C-alpha positions as CSV (number, residue, x, y, z in Angstrom):
1,X,2.2,-12.3,-19.6
2,X,-1.7,-13.6,-18.8
3,X,-4.0,-11.1,-20.7
4,X,-7.5,-11.3,-21.2
5,X,-8.6,-10.9,-24.8
6,X,-12.2,-9.1,-23.3
7,X,-10.1,-5.8,-23.1
8,X,-9.5,-5.9,-26.7
9,X,-12.8,-5.0,-27.1
10,X,-13.2,-2.2,-24.8
11,X,-12.2,1.4,-24.2
12,X,-9.9,1.8,-21.7
13,X,-10.7,3.8,-18.6
14,X,-8.8,6.9,-19.1
15,X,-7.2,8.8,-16.2
16,X,-8.6,12.0,-14.5
17,X,-6.6,15.3,-14.8
18,X,-4.1,16.2,-12.0
19,X,-5.5,17.7,-8.7
20,X,-3.8,17.1,-5.7
21,X,-7.3,18.1,-3.5
22,X,-8.5,14.9,-4.3
23,X,-5.3,12.8,-4.9
24,X,-4.9,10.9,-2.2
25,X,-1.2,8.5,-1.6
26,X,-2.3,5.3,0.2
27,X,0.5,3.3,1.8
28,X,-0.3,-0.6,3.1
29,X,1.2,-2.2,5.9
30,X,4.7,-1.0,5.3
31,X,5.2,-1.4,9.7
32,X,7.5,-3.6,11.7
33,X,5.1,-6.4,11.4
34,X,5.1,-7.2,8.1
35,X,8.4,-5.3,6.6
36,X,11.2,-5.5,9.0
37,X,13.2,-8.5,10.0
38,X,12.7,-7.4,13.7
39,X,9.0,-7.3,13.0
40,X,6.9,-10.2,14.0
41,X,7.4,-12.2,10.8
42,X,11.0,-11.8,11.3
43,X,10.8,-13.3,15.0
44,X,7.9,-16.1,13.5
45,X,11.2,-16.8,11.1
46,X,13.5,-17.0,14.0
47,X,11.3,-19.1,16.5
48,X,10.5,-21.5,13.3
49,X,14.4,-22.2,12.7
50,X,14.6,-20.3,9.2
51,X,15.9,-17.0,10.4
52,X,16.4,-15.8,6.3
53,X,13.0,-17.7,5.1
54,X,11.8,-14.0,4.0
55,X,15.3,-12.7,3.5
56,X,14.4,-11.4,-0.4
57,X,10.9,-9.8,1.0
58,X,12.7,-7.8,3.7
59,X,15.7,-7.3,1.1
60,X,13.1,-6.2,-1.6
61,X,11.4,-3.9,0.9
62,X,14.6,-1.8,1.6
63,X,15.0,-1.2,-1.8
64,X,11.8,0.4,-2.4
65,X,11.8,2.9,0.3
66,X,13.6,5.2,-0.9
67,X,11.0,5.3,-3.4
68,X,8.2,5.9,-1.2
69,X,9.4,8.4,0.8
70,X,10.4,10.9,-2.4
71,X,6.8,10.2,-3.0
72,X,6.0,11.3,0.4
73,X,7.9,14.3,0.1
74,X,6.3,15.6,-2.6
75,X,2.7,14.7,-1.7
76,X,3.5,16.8,1.3
77,X,4.5,19.7,-0.6
78,X,1.8,19.8,-2.8
79,X,-1.5,19.6,-1.1
80,X,-1.6,15.6,-1.5
81,X,-3.1,13.8,1.8
82,X,-0.8,10.8,2.8
83,X,-2.6,8.1,4.5
84,X,-0.6,5.2,6.2
85,X,-2.8,1.9,6.3
86,X,-1.4,-0.7,9.0
87,X,-2.9,-3.8,10.9
88,X,-3.6,-2.9,14.4
89,X,-5.7,-5.7,16.5
90,X,-7.4,-4.8,19.4
91,X,-7.8,-7.8,21.0
92,X,-5.2,-9.9,22.1
93,X,-3.8,-12.4,19.4
94,X,-5.7,-10.4,17.0
95,X,-8.8,-12.2,18.1
96,X,-10.9,-9.3,16.2
97,X,-9.0,-10.1,12.9
98,X,-9.3,-11.9,9.9
99,X,-7.9,-15.5,10.1
100,X,-5.0,-14.5,7.8
101,X,-3.9,-12.0,10.2
102,X,-4.0,-14.1,13.6
103,X,-1.9,-17.3,12.3
104,X,0.6,-18.6,15.2
105,X,0.0,-15.5,17.2
106,X,0.0,-17.8,20.2
107,X,3.6,-19.3,19.5
108,X,4.7,-15.8,18.2
109,X,3.1,-12.7,20.3
110,X,2.9,-9.7,18.4
111,X,4.5,-6.5,20.3
112,X,4.1,-2.8,20.5
113,X,7.0,-2.1,17.9
114,X,5.1,-4.4,15.4
115,X,2.1,-1.6,15.0
116,X,5.0,1.0,14.2
117,X,5.6,2.4,10.9
118,X,9.0,2.1,9.4
119,X,11.2,4.5,10.5
120,X,12.4,5.9,7.1
121,X,8.6,6.3,6.1
122,X,7.1,7.5,9.7
123,X,4.3,9.3,9.2
124,X,4.2,13.4,9.6
125,X,2.0,16.4,10.1
126,X,-1.4,15.7,8.9
127,X,-0.6,12.3,7.2
128,X,-3.7,10.0,8.5
129,X,-3.1,6.7,10.2
130,X,-5.6,4.2,9.5
131,X,-5.7,0.6,11.5
132,X,-7.3,-2.2,9.7
133,X,-8.3,-6.1,11.0
134,X,-9.0,-7.4,7.6
135,X,-6.8,-8.0,4.2
136,X,-8.5,-4.9,2.3
137,X,-8.9,-1.9,4.5
138,X,-12.2,-1.2,3.1
139,X,-13.5,-4.6,4.9
140,X,-12.5,-3.1,8.5
141,X,-12.1,0.5,8.0
142,X,-13.7,3.8,7.6
143,X,-11.6,4.5,4.8
144,X,-14.0,5.1,2.1
145,X,-15.9,7.4,4.3
146,X,-12.7,9.1,5.0
147,X,-11.4,9.7,1.2
148,X,-15.5,11.0,0.4
149,X,-15.2,13.5,3.3
150,X,-11.2,14.7,1.8
151,X,-13.2,14.5,-1.6
152,X,-10.9,11.9,-2.9
153,X,-11.6,10.0,-6.4
154,X,-7.9,9.4,-6.7
155,X,-5.7,7.0,-5.3
156,X,-2.1,6.5,-5.9
157,X,-1.2,2.9,-3.7
158,X,2.3,1.3,-2.9
159,X,3.0,-0.9,0.2
160,X,2.9,-5.0,0.5
161,X,2.6,-7.3,-0.4
162,X,1.8,-6.2,-4.2
163,X,-0.3,-9.6,-4.8
164,X,-2.0,-9.6,-1.6
165,X,-2.7,-6.6,0.7
166,X,-2.3,-3.9,-2.2
167,X,-3.7,-6.0,-4.7
168,X,-7.0,-6.2,-2.5
169,X,-6.8,-2.8,-1.2
170,X,-6.7,-1.0,-5.1
171,X,-9.2,-3.4,-6.9
172,X,-11.7,-2.6,-4.1
173,X,-11.1,1.2,-4.1
174,X,-11.9,0.6,-8.1
175,X,-15.2,-1.2,-7.4
176,X,-16.3,1.9,-5.5
177,X,-15.0,4.3,-8.3
178,X,-12.1,5.4,-7.2
179,X,-9.2,5.8,-9.9
180,X,-6.3,3.8,-8.8
181,X,-3.0,4.2,-10.1
182,X,-0.5,1.7,-8.6
183,X,3.3,2.7,-8.4
184,X,5.2,0.0,-8.9
185,X,8.4,0.2,-7.7
186,X,6.8,1.4,-4.3
187,X,5.6,-2.2,-4.2
188,X,7.3,-5.3,-2.8
189,X,6.3,-9.0,-1.8
190,X,8.1,-12.0,-0.6
191,X,9.7,-12.8,-4.1
192,X,10.2,-10.7,-6.6
193,X,8.6,-13.1,-9.4
194,X,5.4,-12.4,-7.0
195,X,5.2,-8.8,-7.6
196,X,5.9,-8.6,-10.9
197,X,3.1,-11.1,-11.7
198,X,0.9,-9.6,-9.5
199,X,1.4,-6.5,-11.2
200,X,1.3,-7.5,-14.7
201,X,-2.2,-8.9,-13.5
202,X,-3.4,-5.9,-12.5
203,X,-2.6,-3.8,-15.4
204,X,-4.0,-6.0,-17.8
205,X,-6.8,-4.0,-19.1
206,X,-5.7,-0.5,-18.0
207,X,-8.5,0.0,-15.4
208,X,-5.8,0.1,-12.7
209,X,-3.6,2.8,-13.9
210,X,0.6,1.4,-13.9
211,X,2.9,4.3,-12.9
212,X,6.6,4.7,-11.3
213,X,7.6,7.1,-8.3
214,X,9.6,9.1,-10.7
215,X,6.6,9.6,-13.0
216,X,4.2,11.0,-9.9
217,X,6.9,12.8,-8.5
218,X,7.2,14.7,-12.1
219,X,3.4,15.6,-12.0
220,X,3.6,16.7,-8.5
221,X,6.5,19.2,-10.1
222,X,5.3,20.0,-13.0
223,X,2.0,21.0,-11.3
224,X,3.3,22.6,-7.5
225,X,1.9,24.5,-4.9
226,X,0.0,26.9,-6.7
227,X,-2.7,24.1,-8.1
228,X,-3.3,22.9,-4.2
229,X,-3.7,26.2,-2.9
């Protein structure tokens, strides 16, 4: 495991006390576009004659969806805001988006399905949906203002891909003063190796905390609705 020896010289940042009213569960890019074989990335594979090229990615995402759902249910029951961040351009071929989000769209165009959140974890009730046109949501959305208006200072982060949009969001949030926890079994990448490498890198130094979905569900159950009232 890669380790920066600098972290041996400083204190590990503490986690704040659990407060559901100051916590948000942020789910990154679990939409058809990039997280389902029928979405844009799956069609991109088929259009290039490589139908199984991202099979590990799509299978991996299916593995984490039950974990994401369990955390969603616990959050909604205990006063934690659920936020869905998704890729959502305003112009055809995503011309208003970053280069990473518009490559090959002239050959494999987007369709309305691509913007939809996956059915297994679809938004409910007071869930918030935020559309972005950049890799990190902090660069093209009012997510920072929304979180501060909600008086949120602690983020539980999930989604795809671990070493891409998830990592950039988590690091940007940390840089803005949020307490960030990555739910390691609620994130996925195109390969398991890429995912685990990112987990090790982000966890080094303990600035971004690493937790499982079971740990976070247990935390909400230990201090349930009364704490959120």
